[in-house]
N, C-alpha and C positions, 0 to 999 in steps of 0.2 A: 859516855856510854848511856849515862840516865835516860837522855834525849832518844836516841834510838831505841832503848826500852820503851819508850812512851810511842815511839814509833809503833811497834808491833800491831797491839790491835786496830790503826788504823790500817796497815798493809794486811793484815787478814782480813778486815772487812772487806777492804777491796776485792782479794783474790776469791771470795768467796759473794759476792753481789753486794745485796739489799741486805743480807742476815748482819745480825748483830752481835757483837763480839759481846756474850755474858761473862766471860771472868777471864781474868790475864794475872798470872803468878808466875810470879822470876825469882831466882833464889843464885846467891855465890857463895857455895859452899868453901869455907878454909877450912882442910882437915889439919894443920899444926896448932893451930888454935883452936879448933871446934867448933867453932864459927859460922851461922849462914846469918847471912843478910838478905832479907827479905824483901821484895815488893810482891804489895798485891793491888789489885781494883776489881771492881766486881759493877754492875750495869744497876742501878739504881732498883729498878725491875723487878732484880732477882731475888728470891729468896736471899738469906746470909747465906754463905757457906764458907767455913773455914776448913780452910786446907793444912794440916799439919803433918810432916814429915820428922820422918826419928834418919837421921842421918849417924848417927855415934857410931856406927861398924862399917863405915868408910871409910877406906886410907886414902883417898883421891880430894884433890883439889879440882872442882866442876862450875860448872855454870849451865842453871837449866829453868827453861821454860814452858809454862804450860799456857795453853788457848784453850778459852771453851767458845763453841760458835753456837747459837740458837739453832736448831734443828739441825746442827751439820755435825763434823769430827768432833774430837778433844783432840789436841796438837798439843804433841811433845817433844822439845829441843832438847838436846845434851850435849856437853862441851865437857871433854875432860882436860884441863888446865895441868902447866907443870903443876911440879913441886918443889918451891925453893926452900923448903925445912927440912 
């Protein structure tokens, strides 16, 4: 899963031509343990952007990805996961 997450910025960059991927943020949230595991990458030329989300009131396990493209859209993907607890 880790390698596939790292491939997302490259795929988005190819899909939008020569535009640069400025920010990539992925979260795997476990509602049973109330834990968020996050992966954050940001282009070094971009002013530092801290993303903090509060998932405390969300009862579902989910996977969330956000990608910011220079002079382009902000892409967000969410997938609800089965709740094993």
